[in-house]
N, C-alpha and C positions, 0 to 999 in steps of 0.2 A: 177682653176687657182692658181698659186703659191703665188700671192700677196694678195689674199683674206684670211681673218681670219675665222676660223670656228666659227659658232654661237653656243653658249652654250644654251642648253635648261634648264630652271629652273626645279629643283627637284620637283617632285610631292609628296606631303606628304599624309600620310593615314588619312582617316576621321574616327573618332570614332562614328560609328552609334549609339552606346548605349548612348552616351552623348546627342546627338541630340534627339533621340527617347524619352529619359527620360524627356527632356524639353517639347516636344510638347504633351506628354501623361500624365504627372504627376500632373497637377494642374487643380483644378476645376475653371473654369472661368465663371462668370455669368454677371458681370457688364461691361459697356464700359471701365471703367478704368482697369479692370482685362485684358481685351483684348488688350488694348494699352500697358500695361506693358508686357504681353506676346509677343507681336510683337517686342517690343524693346529688350527684352531678346533673342528672337529667332534670331534677326538680329546680335546681337553681338556674339551669340553662332555659328551661320553660319560662321562668319568671323574667329572665333577662331578655328573652325574645318575644314575650307577650305583646300583643297589639294594644293592651290596656296600659296607659302610662302609670297608673297607680301600682299595678303589679311589677312593672319594670323597676319602679322606685324601691321595691322591696328586695330585689335581687341582692344588693351588697349586704344588707343586713342578714338575709337568708343564708348567704354563703358563710357568714361568720356564726350564725346561730341555726344549726340544722333542724331543731324543732319547728321553727318558722317555715322552713323550706317544706318540711312534711306537711304542715298544716295548710299551706297554700297550693300544695301539688295538684289537687283536683281542679281548683279554679284555673290555675295557670294551664294545665293540661287541656281543659275544654276551650279556653281562649285561643290557644295555639291550634288545636285540632280543627277549629272552624276555619282557619286560614290555610291549612295545608292542602296541597293537591292530592289527587288519588294515588299517585305513585308514592309520595311521601307518607301518606297514611298507611299504605300497605306495608312499607318498610317498617314503620313504627309498630304496627300490629305484629309483624314477624319478630321483631326484637322483644316485644312484651311477651309474646307466647313463649319465646326461648326462656326468658326470665322465669315465667311461671312453672315451666317443666324442670328447671334446673334445681 
């Protein structure tokens, strides 16, 4: 119809898998506090590397306000998960399984 405006799709940004993989593979985590810090950093990094510009824009605020990072974790996780290759997904699953049994 001529009176309808076309809807713009937000630009999808590239996810740097290497930055995410480094985060979930690089640290030895043994205590509960280690795992809580890891989850907090993972939440912020998922926001920072999200393919969605709106989620990326939330990363600086989430870094300073942990409740926001926790609140957006699931959305950021799914957004990044969809962009990860099989190897990165397997690596992340292994890290999450280690977190759950610790």
